[in-house]
N, C-alpha and C positions, 0 to 999 in steps of 0.2 A: 625075635624081639630083643631089643637092647635092655640092659640092666637099668633099673631105676636107682639113683643115688640121692639121698637127702642129706644135706649138711645141717648139723645141729650146732647152732651158735650159743655156746654157754656164756652167760653174763653173771647175774647174781642168783644162780640156781645150780650151784656146785655140788650136785648130788645125783645118785642114780635112782634111788627109791623115791616114789611120789614125784617123778619128773615126767610130766605128760609129753613134752617134746621128744624126749628120748624113747619113751614107750611107743609113742605113735609112729615115730620114724622107723623103729625096728620092726613094726608091724606092716608098714606100708611100702618099705623099700627093700631092694635086694642088697644094697649097701648103705651104711650109715657112716658119715664122716663127722666125728665129734671135733669141734674147734673151740679153743679159747684164745682171744686176741687181747694182748696187753696194749691198751690204747694210751699213747703219751699224753693225751688230753688230761687224764686223771693224775698225772704225776708232774704237772706244771705248778707255777706259782700264780695265784690269782692277782687281780687288780688291787685287792685290799692287802696284798703282802703275805697271805697265808697260802700254805700248800693245799692242793686239792685233796691229797692223801698223805697223811703223815707216816713215818717209818714203822710205827707199831701196827697200824692197820694194814699197811703194805706187806709186812712180814706174815701176817695172819692170812692175807690173800695168797701169797706165794705158797704157804703151807697147805691151804685149801685146794689150790689148783694141783699141787703135787699129789695130794691124797686122791683127788678125782682121777688123775692119770694112773695111779697105782690101782685103784678099784676097777677102772676100765681094763687095765691090762690083766688083772686077775680073772676077767671074764673073756680074755682072748681079743679084746679090742685095743683101742689106742686113742689117746688124746693128742691131736695136732695143735701145737703152740706157736703162735706168731706174735710179733711186736709191730705195731704200726696203726695207721688209720683204718678202722674196720671196713669203711666203704671201699678202700683199695684192697685190703687183705682178703675179705670174704669174697669179693668179686673174683680176684685172681685165683683163689682156691676153687671157686665154683667152676671156673673155666678149666683149670688144670685137671680136676677130677671129674669133669663132665657131669656136674651136679644138675639135677632136675628141679630141685626145690630147696629153700632154706627155711628152717624153723627157728624161732626164737620166742622167749617170754616177753610180753609187753611191759614197758615201764610206764611211769606217770609223770615224773618231773621233766621240765622242759629240756634240760641238757641231754638227759638220757633218751628221750623221745626224739630230739633233734638228731642224735646219732643214728637211731633206728631209721628215720626218714631218709638220711644220707645213704644208708646201706640200701634201703629199698629203692631209692632212685637210681643208684648204680646198678643194681641187679636188673631193674626194669629195662635198662639200656641194652642188656644182653638177653632180654626176654625171659628173665626168671622171676619167680614170685617169692617174696618174703612173707611167710605165713606167721601170723601173730597168735600166741597162746596166752591164757591168763593163768599165772601160777604163783603169785606172790601173796595172795589173800587167803584168809580163812573161808570166807564166802565168795563163791564164783559170781562174777558180775552178772551172769545170766540167771542166777538163782535169787537175785535181789528182788524184794517186792515193789521196786520202783526203778525207772530208768535213771541213768547217771544224772541227768539234768535236774531230776526232781528228788534227789537224795536229800533228806532233811539236813539243814544246817545244824540243828540241835543234836548233840551226841545222844542225849537222853531218848529223843524220839527215834533216832537211827537205831539204837541199841534195842529199844522195845519192839520195833517193827521187824527187824531181822531175826530176833530170837523167837518172835511169834510166828512169822510167816515164811522163814527160810530154813533150810537145812544144810548141815556141813556135808559135803561130798566125802565118799571114802577115799582112802589112800590108794593111789595108782601103784600097782605092783612094779618091781624092778623088771626090765626085759629079761627074758630067759636067754636070749642070745642077741648079740650086737655084732652083726657081720660088717666088717670094715674093708674098704678097698686096700690095695697094696699101698702102704705108706713107707717110703724110703727115708724121708727126712722129717720125723715127727716134730723136731725142734726142741731147743733147750729152754727150760723155764728160766727167766732172767733172775739175776741177783738183785739185791737191794742197790748195790753199786751201779748195776746196769740201769737202774730206774732213777738214778741220781740222788739216792738216799743213803744215809748212814745206818749202820746196824744199831738197833735200840740197845741202850745200856741197861743190863739187868740190875734191878734195884732190890736190895735185900729185904726191903720192907714190903715187897709185893708177894703176898701169900697165896695168890690164885692165878696160876699161869694158864693163858688161853692158847691152846694149840689148834691151828686151823684144820678144817677137813670134816667130811661126813662121818668118818669113823669115829673120831673123837666126839662129834656132835651127838651121835647115837648113844654113846657111852654116857655122856653128861646128862642126856635126857632121861635115860633109864635110872641113873642114880639120883636125880632130882626127885622122882616120885617114890623112890625107896627111902630116902632120908627126909622127906617132908611129909608131915602128917596133913590131913585135910584142914584148910583154913576155915575155921567157923567164925572168925572175928570179922572186923570191918574190912571191906574190900580196899586193897591198897593200889593207888594209882601207879601204872607202869611197873608192875611187879616183876616183869621179866628180867629187870635190871637187878632185882633182888635174887632171882633165880640164876642169874648170870648165864642165861641161855641166848641173850640177844645178839652176841657177835656171830654165832653160827646161823641165827635167823637172818641176819643182815646180809650175809653172803649166800644164803639159801643152801647151806649144808644140811639143814632140816627145814621142813616147811611148816607153816602154821597148822595145817591139817594133822601133821604127824604129832605136834605138840598137843592139839586138841584131843585126838583119838587116844593118845597115851593118858591124858587126864580122864577120859571116859573110862579106860581100862582100870584105872585106880580109883574110880568113883570120886573124882575131884573136880567136877564141872560146875556144881551149883554154887553160883557166886564166888568161885574161886578167883583169886586175884590174877593168876596166870592167864585164865580165859577172858577176864576183863581187859587185860593188856592186848590180847589178840584182837579184840573188838576194836580198841582204840587205834591199833595199827591199820585195821581195815578202813576205819573212819577217815583217818588222815590220808590214806592212799586214795580213797574214793573223792575226798574233798579236793585233792590235787587234781584229780582227773576232771572234776567239775569246774574248778576255778583257776587252775594253772599258776600263772606267775604272780598272782596277787599275794601269795605267801612269802615272796621274796622281797616285797617292798617295805620300806620302813613304816608307812602308814597302813599296811595290810588291808583290812577291810573297812578302814575308816578314812574320813576326808583329810585328816592331818596326822602326822606322826607324833609320838609322845615327845614332850619337851626334853631337851638334852642339855648337859652342862657345857659351859664355854670351854672348859679344859678337859673335855671327854677323852682326848687322845692320851694324855698323861694318866687319867684315872683308869682307862681301859688296860694300859700297859701294867699298872699296879695290880689290877684284877687278874690279868693273864699270868703274870709272874708270881702271884700269891704273895704280894707285898702290901696288902691293903691295911694291915695292922688288925684286922679282925680274924682271930685265930681259926675259927671253924671255916670260914671262907677260904683262907690261905691254905689251910690243910687239904681241903678238897681240890684246890687248883694244883697243889704239889703232886697230889695222887693222880690227877688226870694227866699231867705232863709226863709222870713217870711210868704209867701203866696203860694209858689210853682208855681207862675205864674208871667211873665213879658211880655210886648208887644213884637211883633216881632221886632219893631225898637230897643228895648233895647237888645233883643237876638243878632241882628246882630252887634250892637255897641260893646257889651262886648266881643263877639267872635272875632271880628276884632282886638279889643284892645289886647286880650290875644295873638292871633297868630302873629299879625304884629307889634305891639308895644313892648310887653313883650317878644316876641319870645319863647313862651312856647309850647310844644308839643300839638297840637290841640285835640288829643285824650283824654288828661286829661280833657279838658273842656267839651268835649262830654260826658265822663263818669260822670262828676259832674252834668251836666244837666239830665242825666238818673236818677240819684238819686233824684234831686230836683223837676223836672217839674211835675206838675199834669197832663199834657197832653202829657207826654212822648210816643213817638212811635219810634221804632227802625229805620225804614226807613227814616222817616222825619228828626229825630234828627241827625243821623250819616250822611245821605245824605246832609243836610244843612251845617253841620260842615265841611265836605269834600270840599263843594264848596267854602266856605269862606276861607279855608286853601289853596285853589288853586290846590287841588288834586282830584277833582271830576271827573266824567266821561267826562265832557266837561267844564273845568274851564273858557273858553272864554265867557261862557254865564252868567257871573256875572252881566251882564246888567240888568238881570231880577230881581236882588235884589234891593230893595229900596235904594235909594242914602242915605248913612249914614253920617251924619254931624260928623266931627271929635269930639271925646268925649271931648277934651280939650277946644273946642269952645263953650261949653254950659255954660250958666251963672250960677254961684253957687247960685244966688238968685231965680232961677226958682222954682216955687211951688213944682214940683215933686222932685227936689234935696232937698229942704228945708223939705219936708215931711219925706223922707226916710233917710235923715242924721240928723234928729233931735236927739240930744243927742249924736251925734257922731262927734268927732273932725275931721275937714276937714283941710288937708295940703294946704299950699299956701296961 
């Protein structure tokens, strides 16, 4: 009997622990072929003039892939790295290594699902199956108390029902052994230059360095619960940005379940802001599964888009470059450009300012965040912007967003403003 080989296609699940596709493949196959494909689609310039992936996030990705390879090699395995169209790359590798099946984690946004469909169609032509797994949410789709089409549009109702009627699955263990076929050319991990990007400039004002990879992710997760006491106060919206775990979660260096069960271990689940954010992440992903492209339209779930200024292009450039003359907004935008990261408070403030004060099309802001954020995820980014613009699936629920102090009310002498506007002229 011939050996069975399963190709594991890594995407935004760059970890060994709690990775169902890797564990399942190691149990069901004689040989496992771990693969990561750098898709040029994600390193192009969009029609709006922004990059799909900025250099800060790209650097984090390269570090995460390198760490995954190191961790696989420590187990006697290997990560095969290629650059190109996944439909072509995965199909070619499947034929080269006589693969019997391909595993991957399902995505929800239309560009990502479109890539999966292309790979699936290409594999089908050579009579191979692309098996889909669910691995990006806290609650597994099959454990929800309702089908996707009936998921409540209200976050409050969604939260109440899943917390009452669903349970979080336990963490899947790392494989004990990952037998791989003979790999003579594992492939080089590209450089930023190879991807058409410049090396990020290290900013001396950046006091929190994000290093990609599962090893660093687990270290940061452990330290978070050691250094943070239980939050007994008001739940803070999108608190993972405060915990600064979101970049590793975005690339799947750690899973939502790992964060949740670590919170359980430290008895920090009851109304803890971190767990609330995991629920919001789930909510937006399931909303994307339910509604698809509506989150990418200016009018969102309304019949008409919010009114915009006639000179919105110039206003957007001022906002993007941190030259609005409003110190707190400008400071946030300088920090974003320098580091790829700003707190959730800053994100809400600058988004509100762009949409409601400058009256610029909110999709311009969402696209710019897509380029700049190190922790960008389609569902969370576009879902949050749609909510702030009042065109989300239930705009009445803005009460779940942290109350944002008007940007103009911040004192220009605040340390944060002084730090990020140092050397920058401030109007007023």
